[in-house]
C-alpha positions as CSV (number, residue, x, y, z in Angstrom):
1,M,0.0,0.0,0.0
2,E,1.4,3.3,-1.0
3,E,1.2,6.0,1.6
4,V,-0.2,9.4,0.8
5,E,1.5,12.5,2.1
6,Q,-0.6,14.1,4.8
7,D,0.2,17.7,5.7
8,R,-1.1,18.0,9.3
9,E,-0.9,21.8,9.1
10,G,-4.0,21.6,7.0
11,T,-6.2,20.5,9.9
12,G,-8.6,22.6,11.8
13,G,-9.8,24.6,8.7
14,Q,-6.4,26.4,8.2
15,G,-5.5,24.6,5.1
16,S,-2.0,24.1,3.5
17,G,-2.4,26.8,0.9
18,D,-3.5,24.5,-1.9
19,G,-7.2,24.4,-1.8
20,G,-8.8,25.7,1.4
21,G,-11.6,28.2,1.1
22,Q,-14.6,29.7,2.8
23,G,-18.0,28.3,2.3
24,R,-21.4,29.7,3.1
25,K,-24.4,28.1,4.8
26,L,-27.5,27.2,2.7
27,E,-30.6,29.1,3.6
28,S,-33.7,26.9,4.3
29,P,-31.7,23.6,4.5
30,P,-33.6,20.3,4.7
31,K,-34.6,19.3,8.3
32,G,-33.9,15.6,7.8
33,V,-30.7,13.7,7.1
34,V,-29.1,14.8,3.8
35,S,-28.6,11.7,1.6
36,R,-27.4,13.4,-1.6
37,V,-26.2,16.7,-2.9
38,R,-26.0,17.3,-6.7
39,F,-25.1,20.4,-8.8
40,S,-26.8,20.7,-12.1
41,P,-24.4,20.1,-15.1
42,H,-26.0,23.1,-16.9
43,S,-26.5,25.8,-14.3
44,N,-25.7,26.9,-10.8
45,T,-28.6,25.1,-9.2
46,L,-28.4,22.5,-6.4
47,L,-30.5,19.4,-5.8
48,V,-30.7,18.0,-2.3
49,S,-32.4,14.8,-1.1
50,S,-33.0,14.1,2.6
51,W,-34.9,11.6,4.7
52,D,-36.8,11.6,7.9
53,P,-35.0,9.7,10.7
54,G,-38.4,8.5,11.8
55,F,-38.6,6.2,8.7
56,S,-37.1,2.7,8.8
57,T,-35.6,1.0,5.7
58,H,-35.4,-2.2,7.6
59,S,-39.1,-2.8,8.0
60,N,-42.4,-2.0,6.3
61,I,-43.4,0.3,9.1
62,H,-43.1,4.0,8.3
63,L,-43.0,6.1,11.4
64,V,-44.3,9.5,10.8
65,S,-42.6,12.6,12.3
66,S,-42.7,16.3,11.6
67,L,-39.4,16.4,9.7
68,G,-40.5,14.7,6.5
69,S,-38.4,13.4,3.6
70,T,-37.9,15.9,0.8
71,V,-36.2,16.7,-2.5
72,N,-35.2,20.3,-2.6
73,L,-34.1,22.5,-5.4
74,Y,-31.9,25.6,-4.7
75,N,-30.7,28.6,-6.6
76,V,-27.1,28.8,-5.5
77,D,-26.4,32.3,-6.7
78,E,-29.4,33.7,-4.8
79,N,-29.0,31.2,-1.9
80,A,-32.7,30.5,-2.2
81,L,-35.0,27.5,-2.1
82,R,-36.8,27.3,-5.4
83,T,-39.1,24.3,-4.8
84,K,-39.6,21.4,-2.5
85,F,-41.1,18.0,-3.0
86,H,-42.2,15.8,-0.1
87,H,-41.2,12.2,-0.5
88,R,-43.5,9.5,0.7
89,A,-40.6,7.4,2.0
90,Q,-36.9,8.0,2.6
91,A,-35.3,9.8,-0.3
92,L,-31.9,8.0,-0.5
93,D,-30.5,9.6,-3.7
94,C,-31.3,12.1,-6.4
95,C,-30.0,13.4,-9.7
96,F,-30.8,15.9,-12.4
97,I,-32.2,15.0,-15.8
98,D,-32.0,18.6,-16.9
99,D,-32.7,22.0,-15.3
100,S,-36.5,21.4,-15.4
101,S,-36.6,17.8,-14.0
102,A,-35.0,15.4,-11.7
103,L,-35.2,11.9,-10.2
104,S,-35.1,10.4,-6.7
105,A,-34.6,6.9,-5.3
106,G,-36.9,5.8,-2.4
107,S,-36.7,3.4,0.4
108,D,-40.1,2.1,-0.7
109,G,-38.5,0.8,-3.9
110,T,-39.8,3.6,-6.1
111,L,-38.1,5.7,-8.8
112,T,-39.8,9.1,-8.9
113,R,-39.5,11.9,-11.5
114,Y,-40.1,15.6,-10.6
115,N,-41.0,18.4,-13.0
116,F,-39.8,21.8,-11.6
117,I,-41.9,23.8,-14.1
118,T,-45.3,22.3,-13.4
119,G,-44.5,21.2,-9.8
120,T,-45.7,17.7,-10.5
121,E,-44.2,14.3,-9.8
122,E,-44.7,10.8,-11.1
123,I,-43.5,7.3,-10.2
124,L,-41.6,5.9,-13.2
125,G,-41.0,2.4,-11.8
126,K,-40.4,0.2,-8.8
127,H,-37.9,-2.3,-7.4
128,D,-38.6,-5.2,-5.1
129,S,-36.7,-3.5,-2.3
130,V,-35.0,-0.3,-1.3
131,V,-33.6,1.8,-4.2
132,S,-30.2,3.0,-2.9
133,C,-29.0,5.0,-5.8
134,V,-30.0,6.6,-9.1
135,E,-28.1,8.1,-12.1
136,F,-29.1,9.7,-15.4
137,S,-26.9,9.5,-18.5
138,Q,-26.6,12.6,-20.5
139,S,-24.9,10.5,-23.2
140,T,-27.6,7.9,-23.7
141,G,-30.7,9.3,-22.0
142,H,-31.1,6.3,-19.8
143,I,-31.9,6.2,-16.1
144,M,-30.0,3.7,-13.9
145,T,-31.1,2.5,-10.5
146,G,-29.4,0.2,-8.0
147,S,-31.3,-1.6,-5.3
148,W,-31.1,-3.9,-2.3
149,D,-33.0,-6.4,-4.4
150,K,-29.6,-7.2,-5.9
151,T,-30.4,-5.6,-9.3
152,L,-29.3,-2.8,-11.5
153,R,-32.0,-1.5,-13.8
154,L,-31.9,0.7,-16.9
155,W,-35.0,2.7,-17.6
156,D,-36.0,4.3,-20.8
157,S,-38.8,6.9,-20.3
158,R,-38.9,7.6,-24.0
159,A,-40.2,4.1,-24.9
160,N,-43.5,3.8,-26.6
161,G,-46.3,2.7,-24.2
162,G,-44.6,3.9,-21.1
163,V,-41.3,3.4,-19.2
164,S,-39.4,0.2,-20.0
165,S,-36.5,-1.3,-18.0
166,N,-33.7,-3.9,-18.4
167,K,-32.6,-5.8,-15.3
168,H,-29.0,-6.8,-14.5
169,V,-28.5,-9.1,-11.5
170,Q,-25.7,-8.1,-9.1
171,P,-23.6,-10.2,-6.7
172,G,-25.3,-8.5,-3.7
173,A,-27.4,-5.6,-2.6
174,V,-26.3,-2.5,-4.5
175,E,-24.8,0.0,-2.0
176,C,-23.6,2.7,-4.3
177,M,-22.7,3.5,-7.9
178,S,-21.2,6.3,-10.0
179,L,-21.4,7.4,-13.6
180,F,-19.2,9.4,-15.9
181,G,-19.5,9.5,-19.6
182,Y,-20.4,6.0,-20.8
183,Y,-18.9,4.2,-17.8
184,L,-21.0,3.1,-14.8
185,V,-19.3,1.6,-11.7
186,V,-21.6,-0.4,-9.4
187,A,-20.6,-1.6,-5.9
188,S,-22.6,-4.3,-4.4
189,G,-22.4,-6.8,-1.5
190,M,-19.3,-6.2,0.6
191,V,-16.6,-5.9,-2.0
192,A,-18.0,-6.7,-5.5
193,I,-17.4,-4.1,-8.2
194,N,-19.0,-4.3,-11.7
195,I,-18.1,-1.9,-14.4
196,Y,-20.5,-1.3,-17.4
197,D,-20.2,0.4,-20.7
198,L,-23.6,1.9,-21.5
199,R,-22.9,1.4,-25.2
200,N,-23.0,-2.4,-24.7
201,M,-25.2,-3.6,-21.8
202,S,-25.1,-7.3,-22.6
203,G,-23.1,-7.6,-19.4
204,P,-20.4,-6.0,-17.3
205,M,-17.2,-5.1,-19.1
206,Q,-15.3,-5.9,-15.9
207,E,-16.2,-7.9,-12.8
208,K,-13.7,-7.5,-9.9
209,E,-13.4,-7.2,-6.1
210,S,-12.5,-4.1,-4.2
211,P,-8.8,-4.1,-3.1
212,L,-10.1,-2.9,0.3
213,K,-10.9,-5.6,2.9
214,Y,-14.1,-4.1,4.3
215,N,-17.5,-3.0,2.9
216,T,-17.6,-0.4,0.2
217,N,-19.4,2.6,1.4
218,C,-19.0,5.0,-1.6
219,V,-17.7,5.2,-5.1
220,C,-17.0,8.1,-7.5
221,C,-15.7,8.1,-11.1
222,Y,-12.7,10.3,-12.1
223,Q,-13.8,13.2,-14.4
224,D,-11.6,11.9,-17.3
225,E,-13.3,8.4,-17.6
226,A,-10.0,6.9,-16.6
227,G,-11.1,5.2,-13.3
228,Y,-12.8,5.6,-10.0
229,A,-12.2,5.9,-6.3
230,I,-13.9,3.7,-3.6
231,G,-14.2,4.4,0.1
232,S,-14.7,1.8,2.8
233,V,-16.2,1.6,6.3
234,E,-12.8,1.4,7.9
235,G,-11.6,4.8,6.5
236,R,-9.6,3.7,3.5
237,I,-9.6,4.9,-0.1
238,A,-8.6,3.0,-3.2
239,L,-7.9,4.7,-6.5
240,E,-8.4,2.3,-9.5
241,F,-8.3,2.5,-13.3
242,I,-10.7,1.1,-15.8
243,D,-7.8,0.1,-18.0
244,S,-6.7,-3.3,-16.8
245,S,-3.3,-3.2,-18.4
246,E,-0.2,-3.8,-16.2
247,A,0.9,-0.2,-16.8
248,A,-2.4,1.1,-15.4
249,E,-2.5,-1.3,-12.5
250,A,1.0,-0.1,-11.5
251,N,-0.6,3.4,-10.9
252,T,-3.4,2.2,-8.5
253,Y,-2.9,2.8,-4.8
254,A,-4.8,2.8,-1.6
255,F,-4.4,4.7,1.7
256,R,-6.1,5.3,5.0
257,C,-7.5,8.8,4.7
258,H,-9.5,9.2,7.9
259,P,-7.4,7.9,10.8
260,K,-7.9,9.6,14.2
261,S,-5.8,9.2,17.3
262,N,-7.5,8.1,20.6
263,R,-5.2,7.5,23.6
264,A,-2.1,7.0,21.3
265,R,-3.9,4.4,19.3
266,Y,-5.4,4.9,15.8
267,Y,-9.0,4.0,15.1
268,Y,-10.6,4.4,11.7
269,V,-13.7,6.3,10.7
270,A,-16.0,5.3,7.7
271,V,-15.6,7.3,4.5
272,N,-19.1,8.2,3.5
273,A,-18.6,10.5,0.5
274,I,-16.1,11.0,-2.3
275,E,-16.4,13.8,-5.0
276,F,-14.0,14.8,-7.7
277,H,-13.4,18.3,-9.0
278,P,-14.8,18.6,-12.5
279,I,-11.5,19.9,-14.0
280,D,-8.4,18.8,-12.1
281,G,-7.3,15.8,-10.1
282,R,-8.4,17.0,-6.7
283,F,-11.1,15.2,-4.8
284,M,-12.9,15.6,-1.5
285,T,-13.9,13.0,1.2
286,G,-16.3,13.2,4.1
287,N,-16.4,11.0,7.1
288,N,-18.5,9.8,10.1
289,E,-17.1,12.5,12.4
290,G,-17.8,15.6,10.4
291,Y,-14.3,15.9,8.8
292,C,-14.1,17.1,5.1
293,I,-10.7,16.6,3.5
294,L,-9.4,17.8,0.1
295,W,-6.8,15.6,-1.7
296,D,-4.7,15.8,-4.8
297,R,-5.0,12.5,-6.7
298,N,-2.0,13.1,-9.0
299,R,0.4,14.4,-6.4
300,K,-0.8,11.9,-3.8
301,K,-1.1,14.6,-1.2
302,R,-3.6,16.0,1.3
303,L,-4.3,19.7,0.7
304,Y,-6.9,20.8,3.2
305,E,-8.9,19.5,6.2
306,E,-11.8,21.1,7.9
307,R,-14.3,20.2,10.6
308,D,-17.1,22.8,10.3
309,N,-19.7,20.2,11.1
310,P,-19.7,18.2,14.3
311,N,-22.2,15.7,12.8
312,I,-21.7,13.0,10.2
313,Y,-20.7,14.0,6.6
314,R,-23.1,11.9,4.5
315,E,-22.5,13.6,1.1
316,C,-20.5,16.3,-0.6
317,S,-20.5,17.8,-4.1
């Protein structure tokens, strides 16, 4: 395992001079647990899904509380809530279709589409269990959902006679997935990784296991279609390449990115979120103790660490 240089002067929000910055708090934030944060690829709008802690994904009983599960749309420039949709179950993921519509994944197994112009919503389809993640391909126009029913489904809302879907069985419950360009990386079970090319969905182009020993908690594709990063429940990150040649494999590496000291002994905190910068090789990770860290993938160096939030970082964008 190759070690990554970690500049401890970057802790506490002071940064190491390579990427720290000041943020601003969102007005009218969701009241529940934020499950996903997405920026529109076309404008400076933000989509946020959240879920009510009163709901349970492990039973058929939905406990009602005052918080509610929502999908919110924000104008970032104006720091204003544009519209809010109330989700009938836990909203576990969301994504944009375009600036006028979006999708969400529900703990009740539903895939829901929202129209921001008309303020309407419709259920496009349903899995047999919790829908944990959803993506929309700008390249092919397909919707992809991953579920605890151990399937990946591709939906085509443009099909005649309604929405059609194709099912792809996975090794285990789908925990997370990431899309960039034509490549879709799906993490299921504890360590199974399937990589698909949307131009040929006869089967996965690669089937492999995570180089990390423990459960995969998050995955994010590089912004150059070259590979992806995966984070585990024990606080490690692995950076992998889609190219399976020996030259590409030689450039893969893994490291512990969220170790914390407790009485002179290290313990490891789950990596919950990974997000890459859209232009350069930097990426950000968020963990179970509210730390957000900025890394340089190419230089293998930590740039900045901050703990603005004493709660868990579930998502970043």
